[in-house]
C-alpha positions in Angstrom: -10.9 -3.5 54.3 -13.4 -6.1 53.2 -14.5 -3.7 50.1 -10.5 -3.4 49.2 -10.2 -7.4 49.3 -13.5 -7.5 46.9 -12.0 -5.0 44.3 -8.9 -6.6 44.2 -10.6 -10.1 43.7 -12.8 -8.4 41.0 -10.2 -7.0 39.0 -8.4 -10.4 39.1 -11.5 -12.1 37.7 -11.9 -9.5 35.0 -8.4 -10.0 34.0 -8.7 -13.9 34.1 -11.9 -13.6 32.1 -10.2 -11.2 29.5 -7.0 -13.5 29.0 -8.4 -15.6 26.4 -9.8 -12.8 24.6 -6.2 -10.8 24.7 -4.7 -14.1 23.3 -7.0 -14.2 20.4 -6.5 -10.5 19.7 -4.7 -9.9 16.5 -1.1 -8.6 16.4 -1.0 -5.0 16.2 1.4 -3.7 13.6 3.0 -4.8 10.3 5.4 -3.6 7.6 5.7 -5.1 4.1 6.8 -4.9 0.7 5.5 -5.8 -2.6 7.5 -8.0 -4.4 6.2 -7.2 -7.8 7.1 -3.7 -7.5 10.6 -4.7 -8.0 10.0 -6.2 -11.2 8.8 -2.7 -12.2 12.0 -1.3 -13.0 13.1 -1.7 -9.4 10.4 0.2 -7.9 11.3 0.5 -4.0 8.3 0.4 -1.9 7.2 -0.3 1.9 4.1 -0.2 3.7 3.3 0.4 7.4 -0.1 -0.6 9.1 -1.6 -0.8 12.5 -4.6 -2.4 13.9 -6.7 -0.4 15.8 -9.4 -2.8 16.2 -10.3 -6.5 15.4 -11.5 -5.6 12.2 -9.8 -2.3 10.9 -6.1 -1.4 10.0 -4.8 1.9 8.8 -1.7 1.9 6.5 0.4 4.2 5.1 3.1 3.5 2.3 5.6 4.8 0.0 6.7 3.8 -3.5 9.9 5.2 -5.0 11.9 4.8 -8.3 14.8 7.0 -9.4 15.8 4.7 -12.1 16.0 4.8 -16.0 17.2 2.1 -18.2 18.8 2.3 -21.4 17.2 -0.6 -23.7 18.5 -1.3 -27.6 19.9 2.4 -27.5 16.4 3.8 -26.2 15.9 5.3 -22.7 13.0 3.8 -20.9 11.7 5.6 -17.8 9.1 4.7 -15.0 10.4 7.1 -12.5 7.8 7.9 -9.7 7.5 8.9 -6.0 4.2 7.9 -4.6 2.6 8.3 -1.2 -0.5 7.1 0.2 -2.6 6.3 3.4 -5.7 4.5 3.8 -7.7 1.8 5.9 -8.4 -1.9 5.5 -11.4 -4.1 6.6 -10.6 -7.4 7.7 -14.1 -9.6 7.9 -12.2 -12.3 10.4 -9.3 -10.6 12.2 -6.7 -8.1 11.0 -3.8 -9.7 9.2 -5.6 -12.8 8.5 -7.7 -13.7 5.7 -9.8 -11.5 3.1 -9.7 -7.6 3.2 -10.9 -4.7 1.4 -9.5 -1.3 1.3 -9.6 2.4 0.3 -6.9 5.0 0.5 -5.9 8.6 -0.7 -2.8 8.7 -2.9 -0.3 11.1 -4.4 2.1 10.3 -7.3 4.8 12.4 -9.2 5.6 10.4 -12.1 7.9 10.5 -15.6 7.0 7.4 -17.5 7.8 6.5 -21.2 10.0 5.2 -24.0 9.0 1.7 -23.7 6.2 1.3 -26.5 6.9 4.5 -28.1 9.4 7.5 -27.7 6.5 9.6 -26.1 7.2 10.2 -22.4 4.6 11.8 -20.0 5.4 13.3 -16.7 3.3 14.9 -13.9 1.3 14.8 -10.8 -1.5 12.6 -9.7 -4.1 12.9 -6.8 -6.8 10.4 -6.3 -8.7 7.7 -4.4 -8.1 4.0 -4.7 -10.0 0.8 -3.7 -8.4 -2.6 -3.1 -9.0 -6.0 -2.2 -7.1 -9.2 -1.4 -6.1 -12.1 0.8 -3.6 -12.4 3.5 -2.0 -16.0 4.0 -0.3 -16.5 7.4 3.1 -18.5 6.5 4.0 -18.3 10.2 3.4 -16.5 13.4 4.7 -13.4 12.1 5.0 -13.7 8.6 2.4 -13.5 5.8 2.0 -13.7 2.2 -0.4 -11.0 0.8 -2.3 -11.0 -2.5 -4.4 -8.4 -3.7 -5.7 -6.1 -6.7 -6.5 -2.4 -6.7 -7.6 0.5 -9.2 -7.4 4.2 -8.4 -8.7 7.3 -10.2 -8.6 10.9 -9.7 -7.1 14.3 -11.3 -3.7 14.3 -13.4 -1.9 17.3 -14.3 0.4 16.4 -17.0 3.1 17.4 -19.8 3.8 15.0 -22.8 7.1 15.0 -24.6 7.9 13.4 -28.0 11.0 11.4 -26.5 12.7 11.0 -23.1 15.7 13.3 -23.6 14.8 15.9 -26.4 12.3 18.2 -24.4 9.9 18.6 -27.4 6.5 19.2 -25.7 3.4 17.7 -27.5 0.6 18.4 -24.9 0.1 19.5 -21.5 -3.1 19.8 -19.4 -5.0 18.2 -16.9 -7.6 15.2 -16.9 -9.3 12.7 -14.9 -7.9 9.0 -15.1 -8.7 5.5 -13.7 -5.7 3.5 -13.6 -4.6 -0.2 -11.9 -3.3 0.9 -8.7 -1.4 -2.4 -7.7 -0.9 -6.1 -8.3 0.1 -7.3 -4.8 2.3 -9.9 -3.7 3.7 -8.7 -0.7 5.8 -10.3 2.3 4.3 -8.7 5.4 6.0 -9.0 8.8 3.6 -8.8 11.8 4.6 -7.5 15.2 
C-alpha cells in the first residue's frame, strides 16, 4: 500500500516537473502556402509539415498550375505539377527563427512562349536545398521567408512554338535551377 502511494506521488512529481517543458515544446504541425507562387501565373501550392522533435520537421508539398495565358496574341505556358518531401532543421525551435532544409522533388512541366516561341516540356527528378526564416506574427500564424535551389535529371522535349508541335530537340540532361523564392503564410497547430 505504501509503494502504491509512493508511485502515484512519483508520477505526479514527474508530471509537474515536465509541465514547463511541455509548455515550451513547439507546436506540432503546420500548413502553409507560398504567396509568390500565385504571381507565377497562378500556381496553386500547399505544404504540410510535422514537428517530430524540438529541432526537426518533416514537410511535403504540391505545386499545380494548369493555366496558360494569351498575351498580345502569343500563348504563354508555365504549367506544372510538382511534388516534394523533405526535412527542415531549426536551431532554436521548430516553426520559429532560422531554418535549413533539404528535399526530394518530382516535377512534370510545360513552359515557354514568354521570351521566345520555344516551349519545353518534360519530367524532372532531383534534390533541393533551401534556407530561410520564420517570423512569428502570432501564436498560430507565421510569415516565412526563404530561398532554395535544386538539381537533378531532366528528360525533356523542345518545341518550336507552344501550339505547333514541331519538335526541335529531345533528350536528357542534368540541371541546377532555383527551387523557390519563399514568402509564405503558415498556420501552426
